[in-house]
C-alpha positions in Angstrom: 69.2 187.8 74.8 68.4 189.4 78.2 65.2 188.6 80.0 64.1 192.3 79.7 64.6 192.2 76.0 62.6 189.0 75.7 59.7 190.5 77.7 59.7 193.6 75.5 59.6 191.5 72.3 56.7 189.4 73.6 54.8 192.6 74.5 55.5 194.1 71.1 54.3 190.9 69.4 51.1 190.8 71.5 50.4 194.5 70.6 50.8 193.7 66.9 48.5 190.7 67.1 45.9 192.7 69.0 45.8 195.4 66.3 45.2 192.7 63.6 47.2 191.7 60.6 47.0 194.0 57.5 48.6 192.9 54.3 48.8 195.0 51.1 46.5 197.6 52.5 46.7 201.4 52.8 46.3 202.9 56.3 42.7 203.2 57.4 42.9 207.0 57.3 43.9 207.4 53.7 42.5 206.4 50.3 41.3 203.0 49.3 37.9 201.4 49.4 35.4 201.7 52.2 35.2 198.4 54.0 34.3 197.5 57.5 37.8 198.0 58.9 38.4 194.3 59.8 39.9 193.4 56.5 37.8 190.2 56.1 35.1 189.5 53.6 32.5 187.3 55.2 29.4 185.9 53.6 27.2 183.4 55.3 25.5 180.5 53.6 22.0 181.8 54.4 22.9 185.1 52.9 24.0 183.4 49.7 20.8 181.4 49.7 18.7 184.6 50.0 20.6 186.3 47.2 20.2 183.3 45.0 16.5 183.1 45.7 16.1 186.8 45.0 17.9 186.5 41.7 15.8 183.5 40.7 12.6 185.4 41.6 13.8 188.4 39.7 14.5 186.3 36.7 11.0 184.7 36.8 9.2 188.0 37.2 11.3 189.5 34.4 10.6 186.5 32.2 6.9 186.9 32.6 6.5 190.7 32.8 9.2 191.5 30.2 7.4 189.3 27.7 4.0 190.7 28.4 3.7 193.1 25.4 5.7 190.9 22.9 2.7 189.2 21.2 0.7 192.4 20.8 3.8 194.3 19.6 4.6 191.7 17.0 1.0 191.5 15.8 0.9 195.3 15.5 4.2 195.4 13.6 2.9 192.7 11.1 -0.4 194.6 10.6 1.3 197.9 10.0 3.8 196.3 7.6 1.0 194.5 5.7 -0.8 197.8 5.4 2.2 199.2 3.7 3.5 201.4 6.5 7.2 201.7 7.2 6.4 201.9 10.9 5.7 198.2 10.8 9.3 197.4 9.9 10.5 199.8 12.5 8.3 198.3 15.2 9.6 194.9 14.2 13.2 196.1 14.8 12.1 197.5 18.2 10.5 194.2 19.0 13.6 192.2 18.1 15.9 194.5 20.0 13.7 194.2 23.1 13.7 190.4 22.9 17.5 190.4 22.5 18.0 192.6 25.5 15.4 190.6 27.6 17.1 187.3 26.8 20.5 188.8 27.7 19.1 190.0 31.1 17.5 186.7 31.8 20.7 184.9 31.0 22.6 187.2 33.4 20.2 186.6 36.2 20.5 182.8 35.6 24.3 183.0 35.7 24.2 184.9 39.0 21.7 182.5 40.5 23.7 179.5 39.3 27.0 181.0 40.5 25.6 181.5 44.0 24.2 178.0 44.1 27.6 176.6 42.9 29.4 178.7 45.5 27.2 177.4 48.3 27.6 173.8 47.1 31.4 174.1 46.7 31.8 175.7 50.1 29.8 172.9 51.7 31.9 170.3 49.9 35.1 172.1 51.0 33.9 172.2 54.6 33.0 168.5 54.5 36.5 167.7 53.1 38.1 169.7 55.9 35.9 168.0 58.6 36.3 164.5 57.3 39.7 164.7 55.8 42.1 165.7 58.6 45.4 164.0 58.3 48.2 163.4 60.8 51.8 164.3 60.2 52.3 161.0 58.3 49.5 161.8 55.9 47.1 159.2 57.3 43.4 160.1 57.8 42.6 160.8 61.4 39.6 159.2 63.0 37.1 161.4 64.7 38.1 160.1 68.2 41.7 160.9 67.4 40.7 164.5 66.4 38.7 164.8 69.6 41.9 163.8 71.6 43.7 166.8 70.0 40.9 169.2 70.9 40.9 168.2 74.6 
C-alpha cells in the first residue's frame, strides 16, 4: 500500500467517525421517527427520579380524588334500589364500573412508578459492577490503583 493511499484511507475514516455511526437507520432527510438526530437515547437518573415521583403523586391524588364520590354514589344506588327504582341497579353498575377503572388506573400508575424505581436501582447496580468489577486480560479483578495506572 502506497503512503498516499494510506493517508487517504485515514482521512476517510476520520470523516466517517466525525459524522457519527448510524446503524439500521433511514437517512435523516426521509421518513422515520423524529428524534434529536444524534441517535442516542439518554435519560439521566434525576429525570427518572422526577418522573417516578410525579407518577407516585398522580397515583396518590387519583386514589383520593377518584374515590371521593364513591360512598355517596353507593348510598344513593342502595336507596334508589330499596325504593323500587330500576335506576338504583343501574347506578350500582356505574359505581362498580368506575371502581374497576379506577383500580386499573391506580395499578398502572404503580407499575410505572415501580418500573422507574427498578430501572434507577438496576442502573446504579450496573454502574457499581462496572466501577468495582474491572478485570484484566487474565480475568482477575483489578485494584483501583492498577486502574488508575491505566488511566494515566
